[in-house]
N, C-alpha and C positions, 0 to 999 in steps of 0.2 A: 461478444456484441459486434454488430455490424458497424462500419464507419457511418458517420452522419451522412445524410442524403440531401441533395437539392432536388426539389420536385415542383411540378406544375400542379397547383391545387385550386379547387373552386369550392366556395362555401354555400353558394346558392346558384340556381339555374338562371340563365340569361344569355346575352350575346357573348360568345366565347372570347372575343378579343377584349372584353371589358370585365368579365367576372373571374377570369383566371389570373393567378399571380404566382410568381416564383418565390418559394420559401424553403427554409431549412427544416429538415425532419431529424429529430434526435436519433441516436443509435438504437437498434432493435435487438432484442435477445435472440440468439440463434440456438434453437433447441436441437435435440439429437437427430431428428429427421429433416432438419431444415438445410437449405442451401442459400448462401448469400452470393448474389450475382452483381457484378459491376456492369451496368448497361452500356452498350456501345451505340445502339441506334433503335429508334422506334418511330413508326409512321403515324401520320394523322389521317385516320379513316373517316368517311362520312358518319359512321356510327358514333365515333368519338365526339364529333361536333354536335350531333343530335342529342347525345347524352348530356353534354354541357348545357344545351338549350332546354333540356327537360322534355323533349318530344319523343324520346326513344322508349319503346315498351319496357325495356329492362332498366330500372333505376337503382343506382347505388346509394347507400346512406351518405348524407353530407355531414361534414366536408369530406372530399375524396380527391385522390390523385387521378389526373386524366390519363388517357391512353389504355389500349387493351391488347397490344401486340408489340413484340420487340425481340432483340437479340443482345446477348451479353457474354461476359467471361466469368466463370466461377471464381469467386474471390476466396471463399472459405466454406467448409461443410461441417454439419453436425457429426457427432461421434458415431451414429448408426448409419451414415450414408456411405455406401460402398460403390455405387454405380457411377458417381461423379467425383471429380477431383479438381482442385484449384488449377486454373489454366484452361479447362475445357470450354469450348465454344458451345453455347446452349441457346435455344429459343424457348420462349415462354408460350405456353398454351394460351390461345386467344380468349377474349371476352372476360378475362379476370382483370378487373379495373386496377390501374396503377403502374403502367409501363413508362410513364413520363417522369422518371426519377433516376438519379445516378446510381443508387444501390437498392436492390430489392431482396428481401428475405421471404422465402416461401418454401413450403413442403416440397420434397424432392420430386414427387410425381408431377409437379407443375412445370418441370423443365425437361427438355429433350436435347440430348447431346447430338451435335452435328459435325460434319467434316470441317476441320479448321481452314481448309482452302476455300470455303464458301465465301463469296463476296458479302460483306455485312449488309449491304442494302437489300440484297435478295433474301438473306436470312431473316432480316427484320420484317419483311412484307409477305412472306410465303404462306403464312398460316390462315389467312382470311380470303383474300381475292383469288390467288391461284388455286387454293383447295376448293373454293366455290366453283371455279371454272371446271375443274376436274370432275367434281361430283355431279354437276348438272349435265355433263356430257354422258354420264354413266347411269344416273338414277331413274330417268323418266321414260326413255325409249331405248330400244336396242339399235345402236348405230353400227353399220358395217362399212368397209371401204367402198367408196363410190356414192354413198349417201350424202345428203347435204343438210346444213342447218342455216337458219337466218337469225340475225341478232341486231338490236339497236344498241346504242352506247358502246360502239365498237372501239372507241379510243380510250375507254377506261382500262385499268389494269386487268380486271376480269375479262373484258372484251378482247384485249390483246392476247391474253393467255388462251382464251377459247379458240382464237384463230390458229395459234401455233399448235395447241394440243390436237385440234381437229386435223390440221395438215399432217402431223406425225402419224395419224391413224388412217390417212387417205380419205378424209371426209372433207367435202367442199364447204366453204363458208360464204354466205351472202351477208354483207355488212351495211348497216344504215348509220349515217352520221348526220349531224346537224348542218343546216345551211348557214355558213358564216365565212368570212374572208379566210383564204388559205386552205380551202377545202381540197384543192388539187394536190397540195403538199401532203395533207393528211391522207388522201387516197394512196399516194405513192408510198408513204411510210407503212400503211397497213398491207399493201400489196407485197412489200418487201418482207413483211412478217409471214406471209403465206395466204393472205386473203384472196379468194377467187373473184369476188365481185364487191365493189364498194359504191354505194349510191348515196347522194344527199337526199333529204326528205323531199325537196322540190322536184328532183329527177323522177321520183316515184309518183308524181301527180299525173298518172295516166290510167286509162281504163283497165288495162291488163298488165299488171306488173310482171307476170310470169313470162311474158314475151321477151323480157330483158334477160332471162336466164341463159339463153342460147342452148348449149348441149348439157347444161348442168341440170340434174334432176330436181324436181320440186322438193323443198325441204320438209322433213317429217317433224323436226324440232325447231321451235322458235324460242328465243331468250329475250326477255324484256326487262330493262332496268330504268326505263324512262317514263312510260305511261302515256296517256293522251293519244295524239295522232301517231306518234312513233310506235305505239303498241298496235294500233290498227294496221299500220303498214306491215308489221311482222305477221299478223294474222293473214293478211292478203296473200302472202307468199306461200302459206302452208298448204300441203297436199291434203287430200281426203283422209280424215282420221288423224290429222296432225295434232301436236300438243304445243301450247305456248306456256312457258314457265316464267313467272314474274318474280324477280328477286330484288327489285328496287323501284323507286318512283321519283326520279330526279326532277321531273317536270312538275311534280305535285298535282298532276291532273289524273283523273280516274281512267281506268282501263275500260273502254267502251267497245263492245263487239256486237256487230249486227246479228240479229236473230237468225238470218239466213245461214250464217256460218255454223250455227249450232244444228239447225234442222237439216240442211242439205250437204254439209261437209263434215258433220260430226266432230267438230273441233273441241279439244279438251283444254281447259285452263287450269294450271297448277301454280302453287306458290312455293318458294324456297327461301328459308332463313337458316343459315348455317348454324347459328347459335342454338336453335331448337331442333336441329337435325339429330337423329339418333346416331351418335358417333361412338364407335368402338375405338378406345384409345390406341390399341395396337395397330389397327388399320390406319388411324389418323397419323401415327408416326410413320408408317409405310408410305402414305401419300406425300408427306412432307419430304421424306428422303428421296422419293422418286422425282419430285418437282425440283428439289435443290440439285440433284444430279444433272437434270436437264439444264438448269441455270449454269452450273459449272462447265458444262460442255458447250455453252453458247447456243443451246437449242430453245431456250426460254428467256425472252428479253422483254422489258417494258421500261417506260420512261419514268424516272424519279429525279427529284431534286433534293440534294442533301443540304440541310440548313443547320448551323450551329445551335445547340440547345439553348444557349442564352438569348438567341434571337427568335424564340418560339412564337412571339406575337406576330412577327412578319410571316412566319410559316403558316400560322392560323389564318391570317388574312388571305394568303395565297390559296390555301385549301378551301376557303369560303368563297373564292372567286372575286375578292376585292382588289387583288393585284394579279397581273399576268404571271403565268408560270407554265413550265413544260413538265408535266408529270406529277405524280404523287409527292407530297411533301414528307420528307423523312428527317426527323431530328437526329443529329449526330452529337453524341455526348463527348 
C-alpha cells in the first residue's frame, strides 16, 4: 500500500479559490505494474484552472484531484516494474488528472525517469508549455536559420521558450506584449532571453508594421495565445503565404482576420492543442529529455514562483491574477 496522501480536491465546478479543499486520501494498493511516487512539485497551469471552473473541453469525473503535471521521487514499485527504482527522479506524463497530491500511484508507463541533477521547478513544468513551444516551431512550417517568427503572449512560459528555442536555431523572433506599466523592463528581460524585437500593442498602431522590422525578414509563422486585437497584429506581420497558429485565447476575444489577408496574402490559420496532438510516447520522452538538457545547461529559462503546497489557495489566486506574481505558480511539496 502507498502512504496516505494529502491532496487538493474539488467536488463540483466553480471558482477555483472557493471549490477546492485540502483533504487526506487513504492509502492505495500498489499492483505489480504500479509505481508509487512522492511528489516534489507541480505547477498551476491555465488548463488546471479551466478544468476546476468547468469550462475546459476535457472534464474528469467528480470529485477529483487537481493538477495535470509534476515531478516526484519514486517511493516504491510493484513486483513487475524493472525500469524504475526507489529514489529515481520522474516526471508524470501530462493531462492525467491528479498531480496536486503528496503521493501518486499509477502504472509505470505514466512515469518518465529523468536526470537527478535537473532542477525540480523545470522538471515540474517541462511537459506542457516547453513541449508545446518545441512542437509549434516544428509542426506547421519548415523554418531555417535566418527565418523569423512573430508571437503575442511573449511573457508566458511558452512564449519565453519559443524565443530561446528560436534563437538556438538561428531564427529571429518578433514579440508582442501588452500595454501596461513596466513594459520597458519586460522588453529588456525578453531581449536578454534572445528576442530580436519586442513591441507593445500600442507601438504597433501604425499603418505598416513591417517597416519596424529593419533588416529582419517578414515572418512566415505566427503564434497566437491571446486572440482579439493581439491576434490581428500577428497576422499583420506575416509574409505572403504565412501561417498563424492559435494555441490559446487569454483575452477571451475571437480571432478576427480581414478578408483581404485570405484573398491577397493567402494566410493560413491553424490550431494547436497539445492534449489532442498525435503524440508518439517515445518521441515525447525524447523532447522532454532534450528540453531538460537545455534547462540544466542554462540555455532554457523562464520565470516561476515556488509556493508551499499548504499555501495552495494563495498560489491559485496568483495564477488567476487576483494577486501580483512573477511567473508561473509551482506548488512545492
